[in-house]
C-alpha positions in Angstrom: -51.6 35.9 -61.1 -48.0 34.2 -60.5 -47.6 32.3 -57.2 -45.1 34.0 -55.0 -41.5 32.3 -54.8 -42.5 30.3 -58.0 -40.2 29.7 -61.0 -40.9 28.6 -64.7 -39.8 25.4 -65.9 -37.1 27.3 -68.0 -35.4 28.1 -64.7 -35.4 24.5 -63.3 -32.8 22.0 -63.9 -34.9 18.8 -63.9 -33.5 15.6 -62.9 -33.8 13.1 -65.8 -33.8 9.5 -65.8 -30.8 7.6 -67.1 -31.5 6.2 -70.5 -31.2 2.6 -69.2 -34.0 3.2 -66.6 -37.1 1.1 -67.2 -40.1 3.2 -67.0 -42.5 2.9 -64.1 -46.2 1.4 -64.9 -49.1 3.8 -63.6 -51.1 2.8 -60.4 -54.8 3.4 -59.7 -56.1 2.5 -56.2 -58.3 3.8 -53.6 -57.3 5.8 -50.5 -59.7 5.5 -47.6 -59.8 7.9 -44.6 -60.4 4.8 -42.4 -56.9 3.3 -42.8 -53.3 4.2 -44.0 -52.5 3.5 -47.5 -49.0 3.1 -49.3 -48.2 2.7 -53.0 -44.9 2.2 -54.7 -44.2 3.0 -58.4 -41.2 0.7 -59.2 -38.9 0.5 -62.2 -39.6 -2.6 -64.3 -36.0 -3.7 -63.6 -36.2 -7.1 -62.1 -35.1 -5.8 -58.8 -38.3 -3.5 -58.1 -36.0 -0.5 -57.5 -38.2 2.3 -56.2 -38.9 5.6 -58.3 -41.5 7.0 -56.0 -43.8 6.1 -52.8 -46.7 7.9 -51.8 -47.8 7.3 -48.1 -51.6 8.4 -47.0 -52.0 8.1 -43.4 -55.5 7.6 -41.7 -57.3 10.7 -41.9 -55.6 12.3 -44.5 -58.3 13.0 -47.1 -59.9 16.5 -46.3 -62.1 17.5 -49.3 -62.9 16.6 -53.2 -63.8 19.5 -55.2 -64.7 21.4 -52.2 -66.7 18.7 -50.9 -65.9 17.4 -47.1 -64.7 13.9 -46.8 -65.5 12.2 -43.6 -63.7 9.4 -41.7 -65.4 6.6 -43.7 -65.0 8.1 -47.2 -62.7 6.6 -49.9 -61.6 8.3 -53.2 -60.0 6.5 -56.3 -56.4 8.0 -56.9 -54.3 7.6 -59.8 -50.2 7.8 -59.7 -48.4 8.2 -63.0 -44.8 8.7 -63.7 -43.5 11.6 -66.3 -41.7 10.0 -69.0 -38.0 10.4 -68.9 -37.8 12.6 -65.6 -38.3 12.2 -62.0 -41.8 13.5 -61.9 -45.3 12.2 -60.9 -48.8 13.3 -61.6 -51.2 12.5 -58.7 -55.0 12.6 -59.2 -57.7 13.4 -59.0 -57.4 17.2 -59.5 -59.5 18.9 -56.8 -58.5 16.3 -53.9 -56.9 18.3 -50.7 -55.6 16.8 -47.8 -56.0 17.6 -44.0 -53.1 19.9 -42.8 -52.4 17.4 -39.9 -51.5 14.1 -41.1 -50.7 15.0 -44.9 -49.4 12.3 -47.2 -45.8 12.0 -48.0 -44.2 11.6 -51.3 -40.6 10.3 -51.7 -38.7 9.7 -54.9 -35.8 7.6 -55.1 -33.0 8.7 -57.6 -30.1 6.9 -56.3 -30.0 4.2 -59.1 -31.4 5.8 -61.9 -31.0 9.7 -61.6 -29.0 11.1 -64.4 -26.9 13.8 -62.2 -24.5 14.2 -65.5 -27.2 17.1 -66.2 -25.2 19.2 -63.9 -22.3 19.6 -66.4 -22.3 23.1 -67.7 -24.7 24.2 -65.1 -24.0 26.6 -62.2 -23.2 23.5 -60.5 -19.5 22.8 -59.6 -20.1 19.0 -59.8 -22.6 16.2 -59.4 -22.5 16.4 -56.0 -23.4 20.0 -55.7 -26.2 19.5 -58.1 -27.5 16.6 -55.7 -27.1 18.8 -52.7 -29.4 21.3 -54.5 -32.1 18.9 -55.5 -35.6 19.3 -54.2 -39.4 18.5 -54.9 -41.2 20.8 -56.8 -45.2 21.2 -57.4 -46.8 22.9 -60.5 -48.9 25.9 -58.8 -50.1 27.3 -62.1 -49.4 26.7 -65.8 -45.5 26.8 -66.3 -45.2 28.1 -62.5 -43.4 25.7 -60.1 -42.9 26.1 -56.1 -40.5 24.4 -53.9 -42.3 21.9 -51.6 -39.6 22.2 -48.8 -38.8 18.5 -48.9 -36.1 16.8 -47.0 -33.2 14.5 -48.0 -29.7 14.3 -48.4 -27.4 14.2 -51.6 -27.5 10.9 -53.6 -30.4 9.5 -51.4 -34.0 9.8 -51.4 -36.2 13.2 -51.3 -39.3 13.2 -49.3 -42.1 16.0 -49.1 -45.7 16.4 -47.5 -48.5 16.9 -50.1 -51.0 19.6 -49.5 -53.1 18.3 -52.6 -52.8 16.4 -55.8 -51.0 17.5 -58.9 -47.9 17.6 -60.8 -44.5 17.2 -58.7 -40.9 16.6 -60.0 -37.4 16.7 -58.6 -35.3 19.7 -59.8 -32.8 22.4 -58.6 -32.8 26.2 -59.7 -30.8 26.5 -62.9 
């Protein structure tokens, strides 16, 4: 079944990293329902340039593989950047977040976002492409849904996370 309002990968113009961008390192850490947790994926460029930030408010963990998580529970989480694009994979699969107090994901593409990918596309220029960028979640194999993120052109993009999974920055082709 195809998720309503979803697009295949071929219909997304995914934001690539500039060729000079150092790859961010992956992270593994625990998130506890008892306290807020923030983790940053940074570029190894000597300036600690932000690639992505995930913020988990206290009480944000709801279920793991259908099992309800309590106020004192914690879960090991992984955060891994996709190679060559503005995308992340957040695990473990099966982790769902509370509808009130969902975690947020922020991508920062100001320094290393390669907006030149807009050339020859439907976008008049790089600024128009930047204005169309949003955060997309892979809903099923090769199907992406817009998460309704917020941000301004040439800035950070932020969205709420209903669950773990694969997220990326893109605009419709």
